[in-house]
DOLO-103293 format. One record per residue: x, y, z of N, C-alpha, C in turn. Coordinates in steps of 0.001 Angstrom, whole numbers, plus 500000, padded with zeros to 6 digits. Last residue first. Example, Ala and Ser with C-alpha at 12.3 -4.5 7.8 and 13.67 -1.06 7.14 Angstrom:
512850497750507080513670498940507140512900500030507870/513190494310507800512300495500507800513200496700507800/
% end
This chain:
432669798069480464432873797038480569431808796195481691/429985799911478236431202799609479127431557798405479226/427720799417476941428043800781477420429182800866478379/427956796881475809428184797706474401427926799633475525/430616795216477637428896795095477536428923796378476925/432913792848476758432472793687476801431345794598476550/434111789454477674433132790278477266432781792032477566/437724789018477564436771789513478052435659789773477199/440811787060478246439851788307477082438566788472477882/442452786290479836442991786189478397442156787332477658/444161786773482983443034787129482149443266787094480730/445439784060484845445011785183484393444255785817483424/444130781214485778443682782415486311443798783799485648/447525779838485439446404779834485662445039781003486571/449997782588483553449409781170484578448298781202484519/451454782679480870450470783076481421450610781959482499/453577784708478436453874783629479227452732783600480352/453128785513474771452744785999476169452965784790476902/452947784940472562454030784540473008453858785170474050/450462787348471459451262786099470879452425785988471757/448596788509474180449621788880472960450129787640472727/446073789607475710447095789331476048447563789558474431/442508790324475664443770791069476780445119790057477009/440328790971473182441511790324473679442322791040474810/437028791032473849438289792052473496439152790864474214/433336791114472660434850790245472888435868791289472679/431310793699472634431629792401472620433023792346473128/431945797425472455431182795793472824431895794672472657/431610798369468737431518798900470372430674797561470831/433941798203466285432662798017467196432511797947468633/436408799040465173435346799891465192434319799482465924/437554796600464672438162797323466013436968798622465787/436933795516462234436579795028463325436443795633465037/437101798464460435437343797198460830436817796442461957/435856801302458608436841801011459494436666799110459865/433566803524457221434760802480457265435263802095458309/431386804656458039431633803479457023432449802708456890/432036806421460063431602807014458544431613805751457245/430153807162463001430723806265462302430754806672460601/428786808871465100430559809412464478430547807924462851/426551808192465795427532808139466809429350807974466240/424962808194463843424514809480464645426153809057466056/425638806264462668426291807340461803425993808353462935/426709803731465003425693804426464318426215805481463299/428735801264465694428224802717465816427686803178464671/428624797556465299429044798461464873428186799950465177/428654795199468382427425796421467199428520797611466885/430073792654469443429758793906469053428587794527468270/430240789416469177431089790091467978431016792173468639/430144787673471617429617788568470749430175789275470396/431185784674471141430844785417472157430415786258471194/432079780407471560431338781888470895431465782419471907/435405779028471101434071779397472012433375781010471229/437996776855472018436915777389470747435301777630471289/441167776151472415439520776500473593439363777265472128/443134773803473490442975774324472417441411774954472848/446653772989475042445108773358474969444525774062473937/449392771078474957448633772006474485447262772086474796/451980769844477258451273769488475886450707770671475589/454158767800479303453362769279478949452751769207477496/453050765241481429453789765788480566453579767312479585/450431764323482165451282763763482623452519764057482107/447814766858482269448880766133481804450013765402482088/444491766686484152446038767441483862446784766518482304/441845768123485302442473767202484924443853768289484752/439666770333486550439170769840485498440165768374485158/439615773175488675440446772025488385439821770882487553/437924776075488181437721774506488918439187774005488440/437602778354486877439149778119488019438923776757488641/434320778166486966435716779062486322436677779414487578/432923775696487526432682777194488012434373777361487162/431224773234486026432425773446486081432451775123486297/428709770572485254428733771829485783430034772256486170/428114768155483202428805768585484211429399769923484368/424686768089482025425771768202481895426868768207482870/422038769147482673422085768167481407423759767809481120/421676770421484499421921771583483601422099770350482290/419764769075486219418851770508486015420285770657484961/420975766972487003419873766872486841419451767887486001/424577766134486036423284766915486998421974767053486329/425632763941484984426362764632486233425505765476486982/424326762789483231423807762130484425424584762962485897/425404763590480242423874764076481385423827763662482546/427773763486479489427583763437480890426361763975481163/428860760740477069428006761918477375428046762529478754/431124759991474452430500759979475680430343761423476350/432482758700471724432162759881472097431224759093473345/435472758460469569434553757689470567434257758650471217/436540759010466300436559759542467544435616758483468270/436589759287463339437345759524463921437505759367465615/434076757795461726433771759344462570435740759592462747/434591756520458658434500756625460356434942758111460532/431645756561456057433170756670457032433431757072458709/430647753288455674430072754806456147431672755077456260/429488750667454834430199751343453830429584753056454561/429980748758456652428715748783456612428586750356455425/432753748201456625431988747001456534430175747330456070/433968750918457689434125750051456531433030749121455522/432682750446460433432687751360459696432455751073458229/434090748201461606432827748131461299432388749179460244/436995749745461053437101748333460688435387748183459951/436886751836463268437143751772461888436671750700460766/436546750283465249435754751141464896435485751506463421/438898748978465572437766748071465202436658748675464971/440600751040465778440772750230464453439427749316464499/439888751925468247439541752430467270439837751892465637/440591749188469559439150749741469626438506750590468461/443052749619469490442731748893469081441223748675468882/443521752106470873444161752452469829443574751135469017/442387751516473629442001752372472935441894752718471312/444981749797474488443466749077474185442330750493473332/447110751443474501446942750361473237445412749371472692/447003754555475166446605753012475526446575752481474110/446941757638475475447665757221475289447751755214475690/443713757387477460444633757864476837445769757203476351/440608756161478925441933756398478767442905756877477217/438027757582480484438506757733479174440222757682479686/435450756825482204436445755550481150437400756266480419/434770758354484029435247757578484285436011756379483323/435851762157483939435355761243482980435131759502483856/436234764523485969434928763341485838434715762904484876/439222764684485283438794763781486778437207763883486162/440925763371482743439522764146482822438877763823484473/444230762990481735443347762824482762441984763958482718/446025761947479278445200762863479468444167762559480580/449667760469479190448052760675478959447553761820479900/452338761184478573452004759469479062450638759310479422/454257762378476220452641762527477342452265761366477535/455939761370474555456197761330475570455071761900476464/454431763980471842455240763030472020455471763295473649/450811764769472631452157764981472251453115763706472675/447118765943473344448213764792473112449633764852472527/445113768499473987445878767776473044447072767133473011/442204769517475086443233768838475854444060768278474376/439546771411474459440307770749473494442222770334474159/436551772791475076438138772765475390438739771449475097/434235775042473883434767773669473836436588773600474305/430668776082473662432729776321474462433029775162474361/428066778450472325428829777337472460430306777299473078/426651780735474640426736779542473664427608778917473754/427405782139476816427120783366475442427253782376474706/427592780748479066426728782104479048426366782582477657/428750777552477380428657778717478587427560780018478612/428506774435476658427761775645476564428203776301477558/430231771908475104429347772217476030428984774092475704/432967769482474913432160769917473941430624770571475285/435903768204474200434916768634475828434046769996475132/438161766235473541437301767107472801436103767303473574/440869765101473200440091765057474218439391766252473914/443566763845470768443226764828471355441562764275472451/446588762551468950445677762200469781444683763648470821/446897764508466305447191764038467480446209763325468382/445996766363463916445980764967463740446817764168465141/444932768557464771444087767626464427444656766324463654/447538770121465272446279769598466435445079768578465976/448546769901462836449209769130464023447929768834464679/448460771342460284447085770580461162447686769506461866/451357771052458974449867771805459145449284770640459615/454649771594460193453612770490460010451950771189460370/455964774078461175456036772826459681455263771938459757/455196775198463299455437775921461942455325775219460762/454707773301465249453568773754464905453742775119463775/457397772293464790456792771238464378455111772355464422/458922774624466649459263773963465535458067773213464684/457678774264469317457088775309468096457160774721466480/456077770869469851457015772233469690456828773064468513/454476769096469808453831769946469568454736771856470385/455082765746468348455615766874469244454820767590468781/452671762797467871453673764060467108454247765619468393/450939761155467693451518761869468985452692762163468653/447758760440466082449104760182466609449354760962467679/444490759470467908445358760028466508446629759872466760/441610758925469057443155758078468909443598758396467759/439697761561470361439974760668468854441608760003468948/436912761878472099438241761047472494438736760549471071/434639763938473118435232762657472131436240762463472095/432131764367475185433156764295475157433635763254473800/429335766720476460430232765504475993431506765310475845/429000769256478420427781767973477917428583766634477181/429746770782480442430618769956479380428842769010479278/429107774122481324428578772800481305429287772092480214/431357776877482996430324776122482002429463775156481927/432800779598483424431975778669484553430743778111482971/436212778950482216434762780008482158434162778954483770/438532777527482212438502778938481829437673779999482056/439578774974484184438074775769483630438539777509483498/442780774150484292441628774220485289440458774589484147/445166771138484406444330772241483877443144772623484423/448502770496485494447295770410485548446697771398484921/451351771110485504450741770610484476449155770422484450/453593773787484933452807773135486287451583772416484826/456516773515483653455099773974484200453895773199484648/458205772010482181458622772805483412457751773139484196/457445771597479099457448770499480667457934770570481652/454913773609478570456289773450478688456310772234479619/451703774170477200452411773867478303453725773235478072/450379776572475450451123775299475045451785775424476257/447075777711474167447894777571475275448998776240475200/445057779208471934445901778077471927446815778446473395/441698779851471532442751780596472155443735779428472512/439300782188468963439826780630469344441428780863470378/435852782063468350436874782709468492437896781762469201/432897782906466355433717782241467233435109782765467318/430214785568467182431446785038466322432254783341467136/427007787364467358427903786625468336429342786139466632/424772789502467980425865789025467048426295788649467491/421511789254469807423250789755469914423327789101468773/418242790499469562419550789604469378421068790020469021/417033791897472616417641792219471061418354790804471072/414121789914473661415608790342473950416485790575472644/410913791203474583411830790092473550413726790907473778/409921791092477841410342791727476485411314791280475630/407624788274478492409277789378479164409299789872477898/405672786636478709404835788244478573406543789154478960/406491784165478663405984784787477338405625785630477238/409800784190480512408344784047480625407604784457478939/412666782838478925412250784084479737410397783602479587/415989781350479109414343781565478404413782782309479529/419081783226477929418096782331478789416752782443478514/420463784884475972419631783657475637418728782803476275/421797786114477889421011787246477203419862786021476612/422526785180481333422301784907479787421426785803479025/421225784338484032421508785638483557422080785875481978/421681781396484013420170782151484371420556783624483570/424237780760483778423354780455482620422041781624482654/424814781630486499425909782200485585425018782104484018/423699779976488355423564781530488194423932781970487031/424376777499487473423104777844486988422665779448487737/426841777775488271427039777765486702425506778018486477/426946777668490752427472778869490222427275778720488679/425728775422491085424798776481491434425558777811490557/427682773787490454426288773576490061425240775035490104/429490774778492464429753774735490984428496774506490069/428427773092494688429094774817494596429533775116492687/427773770735494130426939771130494299427478772935494102/430202769339491780430123769739492821428585770784493172/428846766435489539428824767938489716429253768331491095/429101762915489235428290763959489785429108765159489930/430706761913486184430124761302487759429944763100487862/429311759719482974429916761143483980429795760894485120/429692758526480775430587758430481474430797759615482460/426863757052478723427830758286480026428347757764480166/427850756197475120427485755711476521428131756881477509/427278756352472329427616757642473465427355756769474205/426485754100470549428072754357470806428373755028472228/423695754464470713424207753519471609426171753613471916/423059758027470406423194756889469949424168755608470843/420019758856471679421356759398471569421856757954470767/417128759418469268417135758826470327419243758926470247/416197762845467856416629761046467748417015760685469052/414015764919470207414934764828469317415134762940468592/412855765165472447412828766085470710413574765923470258/410033763152473307411278763219473024411513764433472174/407822763756475981408236763666474925409512763815473882/408104763315479709407787764164478100407988763606476897/409134762209482181409953762353480911409314763229479402/407358761920483778407214760605483482408251761373482178/407888764353485517408075762705486122408286761279485078/407536766632484295408983766406485587408992765146485404/405427766144482786406618765869482264407462765597483163/403832766274485044403771764831484459404857765175483653/403661768662486064403961767925486493404116766493485871/404908771092483662403882770122484144404422769336484970/406466774204482140406288772327482297405098772008483084/408150776455480765407051776131480740406804774310481506/410247778768482357410208777655481264408576776762482039/411465780937484171410381781310483227409780779840481941/413146780742485570413647780869484563412658780942483610/411659780103488230412362780978488248412907781678486476/410543777270487021409673778490487647410599779976487753/412413775750487062411749776252485750410803777406485982/413882775989489987414331776522488580413350777045487279/411492774324491087411758775939491390412401776470489993/411431772080489788410417773041489756410723774440490036/414033770898490600413674771241489036412427772060488842/413361771030493614414251772188492878414779772323491028/411597769302493672411239770437493609412167771544493395/412997767072492717411619767182491634411554768505491947/415188766625494649415498766748493516414395767575492527/413625766300496929414063767346496714414835767301495744/412544763748496264411749764520496356412003766250496056/413234760852494660413979761934495473413292763560495135/413058758150493704412233759117494673412942760458495512/414099756848491915415257757022493367414091757531494421/412386756437490152412946755454491101413568755596492150/412150759019489542410456758316490139411145757083490617/414365759603488161413608760547489128412387759433489865/415419758591485791415234757902486936414861758499488338/415867761052484377414565759889483660414640759301485011/416248764374485033416780762909484639415695762003484797/415745767249484091415918766151484885416354765030484450/416958769479481404416318768447481860416866767427483094/417158773310480499417417772201481253416424770760481570/416191773379477101416285773444478363416756772722479139/415851773453474364417337773425474476417398774119476743/412484774919473859414092774105473551415504774409474136/409930774803475562410747775629475486412602774910475056/408281772979476172407433774854476033408883775240475413/408863770304478494408243770633477830408362772467477671/411260768657479781410546769540479729410132770402478578/413284766616478633412133765881480114411404767407480067/414389765002475712413710766632476315412767765878477305/417099763634474695415660763377474850414997764965475770/420000764910472654419224764117474211417807764414474615/421696764414470085420597765558470809420363764466472287/425329764349469639424068763609469771422904764414470719/426624766927467771426677765875469171425198765132469033/427199766869464335426995767309465725426627766610467028/430433766219462538429176765885463226428665766934464178/433100766444462232432317767010461674430953766810461477/435551767480464842434772766375464435433996767275463604/437500769282465949436177768868466921435598767939466456/438882769293463902439736769627465054438907768914466023/437643769403461322438662768303461487439144768144463195/436137771309461754435371770132461867436865768953462242/437793773857461477437236773383463163436717771737463015/440753772947459249439126773489459792438674773272461592/443531774661459867443481773968460000441663774811460393/446472776891458370445090776762458743444610775813459061/448943779234457778448348777956457898447660777719458828/449638781880458295449570780997456735448874779907456677/450930782030461267450638783018459639450683782100458238/449703779043462447450286779967462565450088780938460853/446779777912462640447914777466463128449071778475463784/443238779544462740445174779805462034445716779302463138/440776777705461406441208778202462962442962778218462291/437890778152459994439588777831459999440136778395461403/435301778886459108435484777631460079436828777292459679/435161781533458304434967780751457599435571779242457875/437477782334461063436749782740459894436365781872458791/437521783188464113437712782225463214436481782723462357/439644785699466005438701785030465732438382784051464226/442660784268468362441604784771467485440529784862466841/445939783162468898444672783573469483443848783946468221/448607781063469758447621781488468890446155782301469306/450136780742471963450352780168471055449609781227469865/451281781406475464450008781930474338450391781041472842/452452779249477413452775780370476156451216780452475325/451591778124480713452086778037479827452112779287478986/448978776854483258450460777844483514451151777524481625/445910777220482079447173776384482383448117777854482318/443765778768481207442897777878481745444809776262482616/443321781853482018443947781076481569443353779473481745/439894783131481248441016783142482234441696782187481693/437478785571479974437981784135479909439601783911480728/434837787025481895436086786957481582436482785075480801/432742788551482588432550787679481668433533787829481399/432962790132484814432376788967484987432584788306483776/436741791880485578435392791178484992434580790285484875/438754790878487417437854792200486999436862792269486180/439252788617488596438001788645488456437339790452488494/441880786059488497441469787486487674439821787994488007/442195783843490768441766784454489541441636785694489500/445926783150492006444415783911492023443692784184490836/448094780762492821447428781303491211446139781633491420/448777780478495292449471781122494347449109781264492669/446068779574496800446761780988496830447919781132495940/448050776409498071446785777284497710447028778491497275/450830775233495580450000775309496902448736776131497036/450216772289493299450606773750493752450250774358495144/450649768949492776450042770230492530450882771228493745/452447767180490360452145767732491016451501768554491304/453188765524487737451442766149487867451242766399489759/455741765344487888454897765628486405453516766616486961/455550763290490257456636764743490174455600765765489203/454335761350489267453991762118490659454160763424490563/456498760557487364455406760579487028453957761258488194/458920759402488437458289761020487836457295761421487539/457769758840491909458647758654490624458246759915489526/457489759515494552457955758463494298458532758284492873/457559762306496665457658761500495186458451760556494489/458976762694499304457384761713498874457126761678497028/461275763947498281461517762568498541459824761436498214/460731766684498588460670766044497183461029764194497345/458481768452500542459517767539500716459666766491499367/456621770183499498457966770789499780458992769631499865/453922769780497885454529769421498477456077769606498487/453267772438496261452853771807497608453256771402498587/455714774347494679454956773031495073454476772941496581/457022777068494682455168776966494511454963775748494768/459578776512494540458687777731495830457425777368496256/460400775232492567460081774788493458459401775135494569/459584775623489024459728776817490187459075776004491419/461594774587486467460614774293487846460739775495488754/463391774633483992462824775811485073461616775555486074/464233772462483065463434772940482648462623774107483417/466765772106483764466759772180483008465611772919482478/466235772505487138466830773237486880467013773159485464/464354770311487189463997772143487536464907772732486472/465893768112487192465259768511486286464203769731486068/467578768349489028468332768655488038467383768849486968/465715767801491532466312769506490732467821769491489956/465426765449490633464076766291490494464751767772490808/468153764054491502467084763609490313465961764659489840/468327764775493926469114765245492916468998765261491596/465429763821495197465855764563495467467251765864494539/466062761069494282465119761475494209465003763057494388/468070758765495084468395759663494550467653760627493604/467414757658497967468712758634497642468840759603496384/465063756059496948464915757449497651465828758266497584/464955755398493310465216754986494755465483756319495474/461550755565491797462939755941492176463707755988493183/459622753483490125459986753943491412461628754746491223/458171754210486982459129753762487850460049753853489039/456687755918485528455932754653486646456894754407487811/457888756519483539457986757718483999457388756939485734/458097754255481931459250754657482382459018755570483831/455292754387481063455810753238481975456968753643482752/456359756554479117454683756457480373454994755094481344/457701755693477505458089756434478237457102756661479064/456184754113476394457561753090477120457751754053478121/454552754772475135453902754349476236455101753803477119/455836756647473270455258757052474154455156756350475426/456447754471471884457634755060472298457204755814473495/454320753993470267454572753095471199455917753514472211/453977756641468721453193756029470001453474755130471209/456163756531467329455986757679468364455273757014469541/457724755082465449456575754582466125456060755420467063/458617757348462814458870756650464463457449756010464594/457383758751460125457849757283460180458100756491461346/457533760995460986456221760389460776456223758996460671/460106762020460921459184761533462009457933760775462410/460653762101458561461230761091458774460559761013460086/459021764396457228458914763123456479459736762119457600/460234766157459305458791765809459391458874764751458547/462606766822458071462536766215459042461285765663459474/461891767356455367462486766011455514462347765765456691/459115769546455474460255769076455072460801768270455837/455585768515454533456306769060454717457948768757455052/452483766441455613453703767121454483454432768118455299/451895763265457256451758764629456957452521765007456236/449892760715456477451468761016456214451380762680456424/448147758747458493447734759974457689449211760633457774/447220755380458320447825756210459373447940757691457888/444359753359458851445296754055457482446167755088458682/444175751298461516443344752424460354444785753013459462/444422747750460732444754748683461841443995750397460394/441984745306461474442910746070460434443178747464461230/441727743457464607441219744307463542441811744662462466/443009740466465383442911741963465970442817742484464221/440583738270466654441111738531466027441911739537466067/438525736991468242439203737713469040440411738135467859/436246735494466593437529734557467001438554735867467535/433911736512465963434118736115467155435424735579467426/432369738000463535434165737931463876434087738006465367/429773737907463709430542736844462797432087736965462780/428524740035464105428958738865465183429600737695464905/427846742246463169429679741897463077429726740730463790/425806743174464078426049742966462808427033742515462300/424933742438466660424501741791465942424758742198464169/427605742029469312427506743118468260426531742095467246/427890741111471005426782741308471379426647742162470157/430659739713470116429882738772470608428180739337471176/432102742183469654431835741382468989430593740579469023/432704742382473167432195743431471942431607743073470767/434282740203473569433169740497474224432262741619473273/436149740926471538435753739651471403434166739701472657/437348743397473022437039743027471283436476741987471330/438157742063475344437219743189475096436872743481473814/440426740283474583439150740319475447437909740906474700/442278742188473480441652741129472579440379740527473331/442864743701475287442200744543474420441685742963473643/444442741959476955442828742550477966442244742993476459/446412741033475289445182740413476029444435740866475930/447517743957474992446929743332474391446019742276474151/448498744246477658447407744892477195447233744433475712/450200741689478138449085741901478928448208742739478276/452554742572475749451497741608475827449961741208476921/453046744412477050452626744832475731451575743283475839/454272743612479169453104744181479652452628744633478608/456538741802478321455256741283478921454077742331479275/457982744449477194457281742933476260456498742453477234/458982745099479807458023746234478665456849745130477919/460485743466480574459472743539481813458110744834480597/462343743067478827461260742089478559460251742527479560/463064745574479000462798745393477769461789743814478187/464380745641481276463443746398481283462873746487480322/466679743542480776465134743407482196464162744317481963/468012745488479133467423743616479243466193743741480150/468586747718480876468419748050479740467670746017479265/470272746559483247468979746749483022468139747456481836/472254745405481373471568744516482278470400744951482196/473745747712480631473190746429479367472374745863480082/474152748996482911473601749437482362473011748349481425/476697746969484238475261747434484993473535748215484100/477988745352481249477939746765482348476157746492482894/479511742254483352478156742760481596478118743852482403/482002740661483605480760741013484105480643741846483648/483713737412482534483485739165482780482195739818482861/485398734635482330484445735371482473484729736312483214/487108732309479898487576733965481191485910734110481315/488056729375479395486724730121479566487064731227480667/490754728358477497490373728582478560489416729650478591/490788725638474665490738727062475253490145727424476152/491124722793474184492396723770474717492090724901475539/488630722113474308489289721721475401490881721960475614/487890722993471965487439723554473271488004723217474511/489718722314470659489861723564470481488991723793471839/489013719388470528490306719991470661490411721629471336/486271719615469115486274719091470729488091719529471022/486907720626466920486144721674467436486076720949469130/488389718431465908488799719835465552487889720909466654/486408716806465224487653716311466392488129717823466685/484433718120463735484258717847465326485240717448466102/485957717794461287485513719359462032485171718882463697/488637715495461328486898715896461597487343717241461760/491486715257459919490719715669461101489385715932461110/492629716264457294492458714817457459491788714426458498/494509718465458530492922718261457234492210717330457225/496154717772459403495286718364459880494128718666459372/498012716730457569497373715882458267496312716418459488/498247718946456045497902717892455360497237717227456248/499824720618458286498298721273457855498169719680456626/502175719574458522501217719342459273499854719469459055/503062719510455842502995717950456561501797718191457189/503327722156455751502891721413455167502473719966455588/505681722578458202504101723043458317503262722367457586/507696721466456807507290720415457976505870721214458102/508309723067454351507794721724454484507139720902455780/508775725608456152507120725072455110507159724368455094/511458725068457403510107725156458065508675724918457323/512514724091454590512492723149455627511666723964456587/512589726831454140512275726320453340511548724684453599/513503728965455985511860728866455528511691727182455090/516440728768455360515677728230456672514266727812456436/517707730004453098517383728631453257516916728089454147/517326732527454140516378732132453301516278730917453223/519540732437456008518054733001456533517014732528455303/521687731700454183521401730964454971519965731175455770/521838734191452611521350732415452201520883732088452918/522877735977454791521202736315453971521326734791453229/524957735064455280524702734846456265523319735008455565/526462735122452423526460734022453109525381733971453858/526372738644452583525870737452451228525728736126452353/528156738757454609526981739191454719525918738629454213/530801737788453579530120737421455386528486737774455562/531315740067451628530793738290451314530282737397452414/531396742033453315530372741831452249530296740720451860/533789741592454785532644741828455273531485741954453914/535722739191452995535560740341453254534066740318453681/537459736294454407536435736321453533536112738070453915/539653734878456255540130735387455062538739736155454219/537692734819458594539010735757458458539475736268457522/536201732638457985535886733487458015536658734943457986/538757730282456997537603731005456332536925732227456473/539642728585459258540499730600459140539508731019458096/538423727228459416538623727586460621538625729010460263/538883725653456926537573726039457392537360726764458660/541730725288457012541389726220455913539761726894456264/541538723397458853542410724690459287542126725631458284/540532721437458072539860721838459247540499723868459532/541939720462455590540283721376455721539902721387456704/544433720184457297544265721342456210542887722040455738/
% end
């Protein structure tokens, strides 16, 4: 009866009752399972960590998967850059130790330890500028410079350079090397040459300032109260740009006229009679008082001796450039004259400036804008902020903060300076006639830190630059001669050139000529005249401005 009753029990129950019984059975099952797992976990806890780890390693299968190619390249490149950084620092340490060994004042620091770093200048500006000032821009620029030197696979060169040219507007028809496969890396492509004749020089005016590079005119004008206008309402001082000390005077080897060209001191050792004859002829033609002993032995010093820190890093000037500059300087109103020559009328002069910005797609080499003599160089190991139009407007004194190479000299009308300014990702600034110059380098930064530390120990302010001279480039001109349009060097990527120069102001018209006592600088007759506008795109050799003689051009 029990079997019969159990067999037919499901049939006698309603559907709701059957569902309730099934639910109770499901709830009852976990209790038995939980008890079993609890016992298993209790036993598992008694095992040591090493045994559990061994069990996991033995029971876990190992699956190897390839890493992305880009990640592998990044790791290898990072290790390579790290080794290069260590090599640069080791080279800097050795050079610092050698300098300290021969330094009488600071000879006690011969351990080769890293000097204290110079205090960085935190610029003022909007939040974006503040954030940028905290980034290691110089280190990133060095990495970019190394990346530019990496050789590109042969089959990727043409499409890669074409893509770059399409983005930045490169004019491929002007490139001298038409086969892009011959550019092994980005650095060679950036520093490309152009075909001869595609940048003719404007020869309409004899006393002209030509564009030193392909680019855009950012700012120009007359300097007032020693301030250069960066943008409207924002200025910076000439002292901050060029240095607040005059250049080191050189000893005079020619008597009778101050500032006259000076022959080199090692003339007798060389026994170069041709050079001596040229010096004598140049002195006679230009009315310079001289004597044979002065030319041979060097005469008396016209000032204090050059500082030991200002070393000569010159290379010889081209003969054609030297001849052109000599002729140009000889025709200057301020050139030396014989004692019987009528006194020249004093011509009022002023300082003018012009700023040219080079974009990444422009021709990156720069040229001489006038015929002039480069007498010295100052290298400021500053920061490397971008020189984009945004930062030019928002970062006061941008060109005085960045690393720059200040070339100082003279032209027909007086003082002339030419300053290539570095920028973010600019691999280096090249000056063709300088043997020692190294920019965007850990070594130069370390030497600058050392110079700042030594100045602090002596209780003197740090000048902010390392100075070199070019006196041995020309025995006559006491500097490196550059004719107008001659190539001077270049950037490894786009940047900025700042020119500051002296030129005649012209004269105010007399009352007989109709002057009423009113009117500004535009009323002056003759003097310096600009031929450009702000924002104008210029090319090498195009006219920027000229000196207009009193009677006309």
